C-alpha positions as CSV (number, residue, x, y, z in Angstrom):
1,M,-3.4,-52.1,-3.1
2,I,-5.6,-49.1,-4.0
3,M,-5.9,-48.3,-0.3
4,K,-2.1,-48.2,0.1
5,T,-1.7,-45.9,-2.9
6,N,-4.4,-43.4,-1.7
7,F,-2.9,-43.5,1.8
8,S,0.6,-42.8,0.5
9,Q,-0.7,-39.9,-1.7
10,L,-2.6,-38.5,1.3
11,M,0.5,-38.7,3.5
12,A,2.6,-37.0,0.8
13,A,0.1,-34.2,0.4
14,T,-0.1,-33.7,4.1
15,T,3.7,-33.5,4.4
16,I,3.8,-30.8,1.6
17,V,1.0,-28.7,3.3
18,M,2.7,-28.9,6.7
19,A,6.1,-28.0,5.3
20,S,4.6,-25.0,3.4
21,L,2.8,-23.8,6.6
22,A,6.0,-24.2,8.7
23,S,8.0,-22.1,6.2
24,A,5.3,-19.3,5.8
25,P,6.5,-15.9,7.1
26,A,4.9,-14.7,10.3
27,A,4.2,-11.3,8.7
28,M,1.3,-12.9,6.8
29,A,-0.9,-12.5,9.9
30,H,-2.7,-9.2,10.5
31,G,-1.7,-8.2,14.0
32,A,-1.2,-5.1,16.1
33,A,1.8,-3.1,14.9
34,A,4.5,-1.8,17.2
35,P,3.7,1.5,18.9
36,V,5.2,4.5,17.2
37,H,4.2,7.2,19.8
38,G,4.7,5.1,23.0
39,G,1.1,4.1,23.4
40,V,-0.9,0.9,23.1
41,V,-1.8,-0.5,19.7
42,Q,-4.8,-2.4,18.6
43,T,-6.0,-3.4,15.1
44,A,-9.6,-3.2,13.9
45,A,-11.1,-3.0,10.4
46,D,-7.7,-3.5,8.8
47,L,-6.4,-0.3,10.5
48,S,-3.9,0.2,13.4
49,F,-5.0,2.4,16.3
50,E,-2.5,3.7,18.8
51,L,-3.9,5.2,22.1
52,V,-1.5,7.6,23.7
53,A,-2.0,9.5,27.0
54,T,-1.4,13.3,26.9
55,P,-1.4,15.8,29.7
56,D,-4.9,17.0,28.9
57,G,-6.4,13.7,27.6
58,A,-5.6,11.2,24.9
59,N,-4.7,10.9,21.3
60,I,-5.4,8.1,18.9
61,Y,-3.1,7.7,15.9
62,I,-4.5,5.7,13.0
63,Q,-2.5,3.9,10.3
64,D,-3.6,2.0,7.3
65,H,-1.1,-0.7,6.4
66,G,1.8,1.3,7.8
67,K,0.8,4.6,6.2
68,D,-0.9,7.5,8.0
69,A,-4.7,7.4,7.6
70,D,-6.7,10.5,6.7
71,V,-8.8,11.0,9.8
72,S,-10.3,14.4,8.6
73,R,-13.8,12.8,8.3
74,F,-13.6,10.5,11.4
75,E,-15.6,11.3,14.5
76,G,-16.4,9.4,17.6
77,K,-16.2,9.0,21.4
78,L,-13.6,7.7,23.8
79,T,-14.8,6.1,27.0
80,V,-12.2,5.4,29.7
81,L,-12.7,3.2,32.8
82,N,-10.2,3.7,35.7
83,G,-11.5,1.2,38.2
84,A,-15.0,2.4,39.0
85,D,-14.5,5.9,37.5
86,K,-15.8,6.4,34.0
87,S,-15.0,9.4,31.8
88,E,-16.0,10.2,28.2
89,A,-14.8,12.6,25.6
90,L,-15.4,13.3,21.9
91,L,-12.7,12.3,19.5
92,K,-11.9,15.0,17.0
93,P,-9.4,15.2,14.1
94,A,-6.2,17.0,15.3
95,G,-3.7,16.3,12.5
96,A,-3.2,14.1,9.5
97,N,-3.7,10.8,11.3
98,K,-4.5,11.9,14.9
99,L,-7.8,12.1,16.8
100,E,-7.8,13.9,20.1
101,A,-9.9,13.4,23.2
102,K,-9.7,16.1,25.9
103,G,-10.7,15.7,29.5
104,V,-10.0,11.9,30.0
105,T,-7.2,10.4,32.1
106,L,-5.3,7.3,31.1
107,S,-3.4,5.5,33.8
108,K,-1.9,2.0,34.1
109,G,-4.7,-0.6,34.0
110,S,-7.2,1.8,32.4
111,K,-9.6,0.3,29.9
112,A,-10.6,2.4,27.0
113,V,-13.1,2.0,24.2
114,A,-13.1,4.2,21.1
115,V,-16.3,4.1,19.0
116,L,-15.6,5.7,15.6
117,T,-17.5,6.6,12.5
118,T,-15.6,7.0,9.3
119,G,-16.4,9.4,6.5
120,S,-18.3,6.6,4.7
121,K,-20.4,6.1,7.9
122,K,-18.7,2.8,8.8
123,S,-18.6,2.2,12.5
124,I,-15.4,0.9,14.2
125,T,-15.0,-0.1,17.8
126,V,-11.5,-0.4,19.3
127,R,-10.8,-1.7,22.8
128,F,-7.6,-0.8,24.7
129,T,-6.0,-1.8,28.0
130,V,-3.3,0.7,29.1
131,K,-0.1,-1.1,30.3
């Protein structure tokens, strides 16, 4: 009799947990946001990074929970692989939430890695694949 009661309680608890998980909003998960500037978005260190090709290189726009991040103290390097060709450029602040890398070329299928250091000397690595 005790076994049946424990089993019934376990089944009831499982049903409640499963129902609550099924009704949880999808927005709870931290995922990549939609692109704002027509680029490719990745998430790292609770920040959203959007890589955008420009005529003379690339820009990375950074948002912190949907708000523009202050990148004035960010620095880093962008490495781009186009097949066997590799190019690198320094990432420098170029606006409120934008870092700029000149001299790299992004094309469909390019792989890019941004290695950034924040003002507090925290290191962040972000990987992109251009679509």
